[in-house]
C-alpha positions as CSV (number, residue, x, y, z in Angstrom):
1,X,69.6,96.3,95.1
2,X,69.9,92.4,95.6
3,X,70.1,91.1,98.8
4,X,73.4,90.5,100.8
5,X,75.2,87.6,100.9
6,X,78.1,85.5,100.3
7,X,78.0,85.4,96.5
8,X,77.6,89.3,96.5
9,X,80.5,89.8,99.1
10,X,82.9,87.0,97.1
11,X,81.4,89.2,93.6
12,X,82.8,92.3,95.2
13,X,86.3,91.0,96.5
14,X,87.3,89.3,93.1
15,X,86.0,92.5,91.4
16,X,88.0,94.9,93.7
17,X,91.0,92.2,94.1
18,X,91.4,92.1,90.0
19,X,91.5,95.8,90.6
20,X,93.8,95.9,93.1
21,X,96.2,94.0,90.9
22,X,96.0,95.6,87.6
23,X,95.0,99.1,88.2
24,X,98.8,100.9,87.4
25,X,99.0,104.6,86.8
26,X,97.6,106.7,89.5
27,X,94.1,108.4,90.9
28,X,92.8,109.1,87.5
29,X,93.9,106.3,85.8
30,X,92.3,104.1,88.1
31,X,89.2,105.8,87.6
32,X,89.5,104.9,84.3
33,X,89.7,101.2,85.7
34,X,86.9,101.4,87.9
35,X,84.4,102.7,85.2
36,X,85.7,99.8,83.0
37,X,84.9,97.4,85.6
38,X,82.1,98.8,87.6
39,X,80.4,100.3,84.9
40,X,80.7,99.1,81.4
41,X,81.5,95.3,82.5
42,X,79.7,95.2,85.5
43,X,77.0,97.6,85.3
44,X,76.7,97.9,88.8
45,X,76.1,101.7,88.7
46,X,75.6,104.0,85.1
47,X,77.6,107.1,84.5
48,X,75.5,109.5,85.6
49,X,75.7,107.7,89.0
50,X,79.3,107.1,88.6
51,X,80.2,110.3,88.1
52,X,77.9,112.1,91.1
53,X,80.5,109.8,93.3
54,X,83.4,111.1,91.7
55,X,82.2,114.5,91.9
56,X,81.5,114.1,95.8
57,X,85.0,112.5,96.7
58,X,86.5,115.1,95.0
59,X,85.0,117.1,97.6
60,X,86.3,114.9,100.4
61,X,90.3,115.0,101.8
62,X,91.7,111.5,101.3
63,X,92.6,109.3,98.3
64,X,89.6,110.2,95.5
65,X,89.8,106.5,93.8
66,X,90.0,105.0,96.9
67,X,86.7,106.5,98.1
68,X,84.9,105.7,94.5
69,X,85.7,102.0,95.3
70,X,84.4,102.7,99.1
71,X,81.6,104.1,97.8
72,X,80.9,101.2,95.4
73,X,81.3,98.9,97.4
74,X,78.9,100.1,100.2
75,X,76.2,100.6,97.4
76,X,76.4,97.2,96.7
77,X,76.9,95.6,100.1
78,X,77.2,97.9,102.6
79,X,79.6,98.1,105.2
80,X,81.0,94.8,104.3
81,X,80.4,95.5,100.5
82,X,82.9,98.7,101.5
83,X,85.2,96.2,103.5
84,X,85.7,94.0,100.9
85,X,85.7,96.2,97.9
86,X,88.4,99.0,100.0
87,X,90.4,95.2,101.0
88,X,90.7,94.0,97.3
89,X,91.9,97.0,95.9
90,X,94.4,98.3,98.5
91,X,95.6,94.6,100.2
92,X,98.1,93.5,96.8
93,X,100.3,97.1,97.0
94,X,100.4,97.0,100.6
95,X,101.8,93.1,100.6
96,X,104.0,94.4,98.0
97,X,105.5,97.6,100.0
98,X,105.7,95.5,103.5
99,X,108.1,93.3,101.3
100,X,110.0,96.1,99.5
101,X,110.4,97.5,103.2
102,X,111.7,94.6,104.3
103,X,114.3,94.0,101.8
104,X,115.1,97.6,101.6
105,X,117.8,97.4,104.0
106,X,119.4,95.1,101.4
107,X,119.7,97.6,99.0
108,X,117.0,96.2,96.8
109,X,116.0,97.7,93.7
110,X,112.8,97.7,90.5
111,X,112.9,97.2,86.8
112,X,113.1,100.9,85.9
113,X,111.5,99.3,82.3
114,X,108.4,97.8,83.5
115,X,107.9,100.9,85.3
116,X,108.1,103.1,82.4
117,X,105.7,101.0,80.6
118,X,103.2,101.2,83.4
119,X,103.6,105.1,83.2
120,X,102.8,105.1,79.6
121,X,99.7,103.0,79.9
122,X,98.5,105.6,82.4
123,X,97.7,107.8,79.1
124,X,95.9,105.2,77.5
125,X,94.0,104.0,80.4
126,X,93.0,108.0,80.8
127,X,92.3,108.5,77.1
128,X,89.7,105.7,77.2
129,X,87.8,106.8,80.3
130,X,87.7,110.4,78.9
131,X,85.9,109.3,75.7
132,X,83.6,107.0,77.7
133,X,82.5,109.3,79.9
134,X,82.4,111.9,77.7
135,X,79.6,110.6,75.5
136,X,77.4,110.1,78.7
137,X,78.0,113.3,80.9
138,X,79.0,116.1,77.9
139,X,76.9,115.4,75.1
140,X,75.1,118.9,74.5
141,X,77.0,122.0,73.7
142,X,76.5,123.7,77.5
143,X,77.9,120.7,79.4
144,X,81.0,120.5,76.3
145,X,81.6,124.3,77.1
146,X,81.5,123.3,81.0
147,X,83.9,121.0,80.9
148,X,86.5,122.6,78.7
149,X,86.2,125.5,81.0
150,X,86.6,123.4,84.0
151,X,89.8,121.6,82.3
152,X,91.6,124.9,81.6
153,X,90.6,126.2,84.9
154,X,92.0,123.3,86.9
155,X,95.5,123.2,84.6
156,X,95.5,127.2,84.9
157,X,94.9,126.5,89.4
158,X,96.3,123.2,89.3
159,X,95.8,122.4,93.4
160,X,93.0,121.2,95.1
161,X,91.0,124.5,96.1
162,X,91.1,125.2,92.7
163,X,89.4,122.1,91.5
164,X,87.0,121.9,94.5
165,X,86.1,126.2,93.1
166,X,85.3,125.0,89.9
167,X,83.6,122.1,90.2
168,X,81.3,124.1,92.6
169,X,81.4,126.9,89.3
170,X,80.4,124.2,87.4
171,X,77.4,122.9,89.5
172,X,76.5,126.6,89.2
173,X,76.2,126.8,86.1
174,X,74.4,123.9,85.6
175,X,71.7,125.0,87.4
176,X,71.5,128.2,85.8
177,X,71.3,126.3,82.4
178,X,68.9,123.0,83.6
179,X,66.8,124.4,86.1
180,X,63.2,123.6,85.1
181,X,63.9,121.6,82.0
182,X,63.6,118.1,81.3
183,X,67.0,117.2,80.9
184,X,67.5,117.3,84.8
185,X,64.8,114.7,85.8
186,X,65.6,112.2,82.9
187,X,69.4,112.1,83.9
188,X,68.5,111.0,87.4
189,X,71.3,108.2,88.2
190,X,70.3,104.6,89.8
191,X,72.9,105.4,93.1
192,X,71.1,102.9,96.0
193,X,72.6,103.5,99.6
194,X,71.9,100.5,102.3
195,X,73.3,103.2,105.2
196,X,71.2,105.0,106.9
197,X,71.5,108.6,108.2
198,X,72.0,107.6,111.9
199,X,75.1,105.5,110.6
200,X,75.9,108.5,109.0
201,X,76.0,110.8,111.6
202,X,77.9,108.8,113.6
203,X,80.6,108.2,111.4
204,X,81.1,111.9,111.3
205,X,81.1,112.1,114.5
206,X,83.3,109.8,114.9
207,X,85.9,111.0,112.5
208,X,86.1,114.4,113.7
209,X,86.6,112.9,117.4
210,X,89.6,110.5,116.4
211,X,91.1,113.7,114.9
212,X,90.7,115.5,117.7
213,X,91.8,112.8,120.8
214,X,94.5,110.7,119.0
215,X,96.8,114.1,119.4
216,X,96.3,114.1,123.2
217,X,96.4,110.5,123.3
218,X,100.0,110.5,121.8
219,X,101.1,112.7,123.9
220,X,100.1,111.1,127.3
221,X,101.1,107.8,125.9
222,X,105.0,108.4,124.5
223,X,104.3,105.2,122.6
224,X,105.2,104.6,119.2
225,X,102.6,103.0,117.4
226,X,100.3,105.6,119.1
227,X,102.2,108.3,117.6
228,X,102.4,106.6,113.7
229,X,98.7,105.9,114.5
230,X,98.0,109.6,115.0
231,X,100.6,111.1,112.1
232,X,98.5,108.6,109.5
233,X,95.1,109.8,110.6
234,X,95.9,113.5,110.6
235,X,97.3,113.1,107.3
236,X,95.0,111.0,105.5
237,X,91.8,113.1,107.2
238,X,93.3,116.5,105.9
239,X,95.1,116.2,102.9
240,X,93.2,116.9,99.1
241,X,94.4,116.6,95.6
242,X,95.2,113.2,95.3
243,X,97.8,110.7,96.4
244,X,100.7,113.3,94.8
245,X,100.3,115.4,97.3
246,X,100.8,112.8,100.4
247,X,104.2,113.2,99.3
248,X,105.2,116.5,100.9
249,X,102.7,115.7,103.8
250,X,104.5,112.8,105.3
251,X,108.0,113.8,104.5
252,X,107.5,116.6,106.6
253,X,105.9,114.2,109.6
254,X,108.1,111.1,108.9
255,X,111.8,112.4,108.0
256,X,112.4,115.7,110.8
257,X,111.2,113.0,113.2
258,X,113.7,110.7,112.7
259,X,111.9,107.9,111.7
260,X,113.8,107.8,108.6
261,X,116.2,109.6,106.6
262,X,114.9,111.1,103.0
263,X,116.5,108.7,101.0
264,X,114.8,105.5,102.4
265,X,111.7,107.6,102.0
266,X,111.9,109.0,98.2
267,X,113.1,104.8,97.3
268,X,109.4,104.0,99.3
269,X,107.7,106.6,97.3
270,X,109.1,105.5,94.1
271,X,108.3,101.7,95.0
272,X,104.8,102.6,95.8
273,X,104.7,104.5,92.0
274,X,105.8,101.2,90.6
275,X,102.7,98.9,92.5
276,X,99.8,98.5,91.0
277,X,96.6,100.7,94.0
278,X,96.2,103.4,96.0
279,X,100.1,105.5,96.4
280,X,98.4,106.1,100.1
281,X,99.7,102.5,100.7
282,X,103.2,104.0,101.0
283,X,102.1,104.3,104.7
284,X,102.7,100.5,104.8
285,X,106.1,100.9,103.8
286,X,107.1,103.6,106.4
287,X,105.0,101.9,109.2
288,X,107.1,98.9,108.4
289,X,110.4,100.8,108.3
290,X,109.2,102.3,112.1
291,X,107.8,99.6,113.7
292,X,107.7,96.3,111.4
293,X,104.9,94.7,110.5
294,X,102.6,95.7,113.4
295,X,103.8,99.5,112.4
296,X,103.0,98.4,108.8
297,X,99.7,97.4,109.3
298,X,98.8,100.1,111.8
299,X,100.3,103.1,109.3
300,X,97.5,101.4,106.2
301,X,94.6,101.3,108.5
302,X,94.8,104.8,110.4
303,X,95.7,105.9,106.3
304,X,92.5,105.0,105.2
305,X,90.3,105.3,108.3
306,X,89.0,108.5,107.5
307,X,88.2,107.8,103.8
308,X,85.7,105.2,105.5
309,X,84.8,107.4,108.1
310,X,83.9,110.2,105.4
311,X,82.5,108.2,102.7
312,X,80.0,106.1,105.2
313,X,79.3,109.7,107.0
314,X,78.4,112.0,103.7
315,X,77.1,109.7,101.0
316,X,74.1,108.4,103.1
317,X,73.1,112.8,102.9
318,X,74.0,113.0,99.4
319,X,71.6,110.4,97.9
320,X,69.4,112.3,99.7
321,X,69.7,115.9,98.9
322,X,70.7,114.8,95.2
323,X,67.2,113.7,94.6
324,X,66.5,117.5,94.5
325,X,65.5,119.1,91.5
326,X,67.6,122.0,91.9
327,X,70.7,119.2,92.8
328,X,69.7,117.2,89.5
329,X,70.5,120.6,87.7
330,X,73.8,121.3,89.2
331,X,74.9,117.9,89.0
332,X,75.1,117.8,84.9
333,X,77.3,120.9,85.4
334,X,79.5,118.8,88.2
335,X,79.3,115.5,86.3
336,X,80.6,117.7,83.2
337,X,83.2,119.2,85.2
338,X,84.3,115.8,86.3
339,X,85.1,114.9,82.6
340,X,86.8,118.4,82.4
341,X,89.3,117.7,85.1
342,X,89.8,114.0,83.9
343,X,90.9,115.7,80.4
344,X,92.8,118.0,82.7
345,X,94.6,115.4,84.6
346,X,95.5,113.6,81.4
347,X,97.2,116.6,79.7
348,X,99.2,117.2,83.2
349,X,100.4,115.0,85.3
350,X,99.7,111.9,82.7
351,X,101.1,112.8,79.7
352,X,104.3,114.5,81.1
353,X,105.0,112.1,83.5
354,X,104.7,109.4,81.0
355,X,105.7,110.3,77.5
356,X,109.2,111.3,76.9
357,X,109.9,109.9,73.1
358,X,108.4,109.4,70.0
359,X,108.4,105.9,71.4
360,X,106.8,106.1,74.1
361,X,103.9,108.3,72.7
362,X,103.8,104.7,70.4
363,X,103.0,102.8,72.7
364,X,100.5,104.5,73.9
365,X,98.8,104.8,71.0
366,X,98.9,101.3,70.8
367,X,97.3,100.6,74.0
368,X,94.6,103.1,73.7
369,X,93.6,101.2,70.2
370,X,93.7,97.9,72.0
371,X,91.4,98.9,74.4
372,X,89.0,101.4,72.5
373,X,88.9,99.4,69.8
374,X,90.2,95.9,70.0
375,X,88.1,95.8,73.6
376,X,91.1,93.9,76.0
377,X,90.5,94.1,79.4
378,X,92.7,96.4,80.9
379,X,94.9,93.9,82.8
380,X,96.2,92.4,79.5
381,X,97.1,95.7,78.5
382,X,99.2,96.8,81.1
383,X,101.2,93.3,80.6
384,X,101.6,94.6,77.2
385,X,102.7,98.3,78.1
386,X,105.0,96.1,81.4
387,X,106.6,94.3,78.3
388,X,107.2,97.1,75.9
389,X,108.3,99.5,78.8
390,X,111.4,96.7,79.6
391,X,111.9,96.0,75.8
392,X,112.1,100.3,75.1
393,X,114.5,100.3,78.1
394,X,116.8,97.7,77.2
395,X,117.3,98.9,73.4
396,X,117.8,102.8,74.6
397,X,119.9,102.0,77.2
């Protein structure tokens, strides 16, 4: 790994900020954007290391795409790199949702035509990523079969537990098929890790300590900001299954507690889907409504802190144990399952939530062709999709 310095930190911030401004379409699409930027363009890691990281983050609670970004920043520039990677990817949507929360009392709205285009482009982004990762991670019949079974399993059991279960089964299948074979050794991923196990243990101790102590501090303090910190840290620590799963969990915490009514909550959720970046930045909107800018910023910090602690805590051990020969074989199966899970995400919810007419499908196909064969950068394709979506909205209204 290169020596950390201003140039490297600047590079990490520039890359993540570009992603934070252009990554529309939800977690599955975010992983496609990340792969295009970090694997294909910048070559900071290869497809195998990227899939290893994605698979690890699928096991952890919290926003998987944000955790992947934090992990890449950690490997590239240590803890400082992780902070910059998270900041660049997250802050654009935080700022937009803080602004939306400030405007919502004035009954502000947003253009559903643009939102339509941004949903459509997610189909092209995920399909583009699926083809690229499939070539590298499922190149033979056994791994194609593992990917297909994982995709079918996740579609039939569409829960976080089901997803984790099929990743575990894929790892077992990889071990049984590839143990003792040269393929596992050749497929070792380059995954540098500048953070040691002592820092990892400290991070895990802090994670569990905050999870246990914040409810007691909240009960003793009776302070609104402490209550917000407890709510968002707890939700960020236990939610599995991606950004959309956070909706019912937060709704049960926020609406019955009297923080806001259900209409205001749903308005914020709609806005969170219309901006780039992780859906977990809904926390900025809720915190802003509750306690102004301090509440919004505190809610964001509390929501994402568990992800930092878990990635920093687990990744150093992952980089050590993954060198074991049995794990190398297992990871071939896990990496193939990641391809299958991405395919399942394309089938549900990406396509059903994005394509509602033949014209939507035409726009998605055009965006895919621009990515796959035109080699357009994703941010340009996002702009094209937004304009075309707005045009379809006007034409069909």
